[in-house]
C-alpha positions in Angstrom: 0.2 -0.2 -0.7 1.5 3.3 -0.7 -0.1 7.0 0.5 0.1 10.1 -2.3 1.2 13.5 -1.8 1.1 16.5 -4.6 3.9 18.8 -4.5 3.9 21.3 -7.2 0.9 19.4 -9.6 2.5 16.5 -9.5 2.2 13.1 -7.1 4.3 11.6 -5.0 4.4 8.1 -3.8 5.3 7.5 -0.7 6.4 3.6 0.9 7.1 1.9 3.6 8.0 -1.7 5.2 9.1 -1.9 9.0 11.9 -3.2 10.8 11.7 -4.5 14.5 15.5 -3.4 15.8 16.9 -3.6 18.4 17.2 0.5 19.1 12.9 0.3 18.1 10.4 -0.9 15.3 11.7 1.3 12.0 10.1 2.9 9.9 11.9 2.9 6.2 10.0 5.2 3.9 11.0 5.1 -0.3 9.3 7.0 -3.1 10.5 7.3 -6.8 13.3 4.2 -6.5 15.4 6.3 -3.6 15.0 6.3 0.1 14.1 9.2 1.7 13.4 8.2 5.6 14.4 5.5 8.0 12.0 7.0 11.2 11.7 6.4 14.9 8.9 5.4 16.3 9.1 8.9 18.8 10.0 10.3 15.5 8.2 14.0 15.7 6.1 15.0 12.5 8.4 18.1 11.7 11.6 16.6 11.6 10.5 14.9 8.8 6.8 15.7 7.1 5.8 12.9 4.8 1.7 11.7 4.5 0.6 9.0 5.9 1.9 5.4 5.6 0.7 2.2 4.1 2.9 -0.9 4.8 4.0 -2.2 0.6 6.3 -5.6 2.1 6.6 -6.6 -1.8 9.0 -3.2 -2.7 12.2 -4.2 -3.7 14.0 -1.7 -1.8 12.2 -1.8 0.5 12.9 -5.0 1.1 16.4 -4.9 0.0 16.6 -1.7 2.4 15.8 -4.2 5.8 17.3 -6.2 4.6 21.2 -4.5 4.5 20.1 -2.5 7.8 18.8 -6.4 9.2 23.2 -7.0 9.2 24.1 -4.1 10.3 22.4 -4.9 13.3 24.5 -7.7 13.3 27.5 -6.8 12.3 27.7 -8.1 9.5 27.6 -4.6 7.4 29.6 -1.5 7.4 28.4 1.1 4.9 25.2 1.1 3.2 24.5 0.4 -0.6 21.1 2.0 -1.3 19.6 5.4 -3.1 19.2 7.9 -0.8 17.2 11.5 -1.4 17.0 13.3 1.3 14.5 16.1 0.5 17.0 18.7 2.1 18.1 22.7 1.7 21.4 23.0 -0.1 23.5 22.9 3.5 21.5 20.0 4.5 22.8 17.6 2.2 26.3 19.0 2.9 26.1 18.8 5.9 24.0 14.7 5.4 27.2 14.3 3.4 29.8 14.3 5.9 27.6 12.4 8.2 28.0 9.8 5.1 32.3 10.2 5.3 32.6 9.3 9.2 34.2 5.5 8.9 31.4 3.0 10.6 32.6 3.0 14.4 34.5 6.7 14.5 32.2 10.0 15.6 33.2 13.5 15.2 32.2 16.5 16.4 29.5 19.5 15.5 32.9 21.8 15.1 34.2 19.3 13.0 31.3 18.6 10.3 31.8 22.1 9.8 35.2 23.0 9.1 35.2 19.9 6.8 32.1 21.3 5.2 33.8 24.6 5.6 31.4 26.5 7.2 34.0 27.0 10.9 31.4 28.9 12.5 28.4 27.5 12.0 28.1 25.3 14.3 25.6 25.0 15.2 23.3 24.7 11.9 25.6 21.8 12.2 23.8 20.4 15.0 20.2 21.6 14.3 21.2 19.9 10.0 21.8 16.5 11.2 19.1 16.7 14.1 17.5 16.3 11.1 18.9 14.2 8.9 16.0 11.9 7.9 18.1 8.3 6.8 18.5 7.8 10.1 21.5 4.8 10.5 21.7 5.2 7.0 23.5 8.5 7.3 24.8 7.6 10.9 24.3 11.2 12.4 24.9 9.0 15.5 28.6 9.1 15.3 28.2 12.9 16.1 29.6 13.7 19.5 29.9 16.9 21.5 34.0 18.3 20.8 33.6 16.9 23.9 32.7 13.4 23.1 29.3 14.2 25.3 26.7 12.2 24.3 23.8 14.9 22.9 20.7 15.6 21.0 18.9 12.4 19.0 16.1 12.0 17.0 15.8 7.6 18.3 17.4 9.1 21.9 20.0 9.1 23.6 19.5 5.4 24.5 19.7 4.6 21.0 22.0 6.0 20.1 24.2 5.2 23.2 23.5 1.6 21.8 24.8 1.6 18.2 27.8 3.5 18.3 28.5 0.7 21.1 27.5 -2.0 18.3 29.6 -0.3 16.0 33.1 -0.8 18.7 32.6 -3.8 19.5 31.9 -5.0 15.9 35.5 -3.2 15.7 36.8 -4.8 18.1 35.9 -9.0 16.6 
C-alpha cells in the first residue's frame, strides 16, 4: 500500500516497511525508487514531514533496505549501498554528505563537521541539520558527538545513540 502526496502538480507516492531492531521499531520510507527516510517510533512529524504511510512489504527497494539494516544490526555490514534522496536544503545536504564520510565506529564533533563543509562558525546550524537527517543510521548522524565527546541529542533517543556507537565498537573489536 502506498500514500500519495501532491507536490507542484505532481503526484508523489510514498511507501514504507517496518523493521524490528535492537533500538526499536524503525519505519523505512521510499518514494520513486529512492529511500527518503528511516523513522523512529517517537519521531515528531515536523522532523520529517510525510503523508500517512501504508506498508509495501513487496517493494524491492524497501526489502533491500530492511535487509541491509538487519545486516548492520547483526554486525555484518558497516556501509550501506542504497539509492537515497533525502529532502533538505543545500546546507543540510552538505552536512549529510559529511556524515556519510564518518568511518564506521568513529565519531566526529559538530565543530569538525562544520569545518569539513567549509563553514567552521556554523556549528549550531550543523547541529540543526544533523537533527533533521531523515535517514537515521543509514546516514550516520549517531556518530556526531559534542566537542568533548559527550553524547548529545538524537531523534531515536540517547539510549539508541549509545547503543549504536557501542554496537559499532563491539563489531570493530571482534
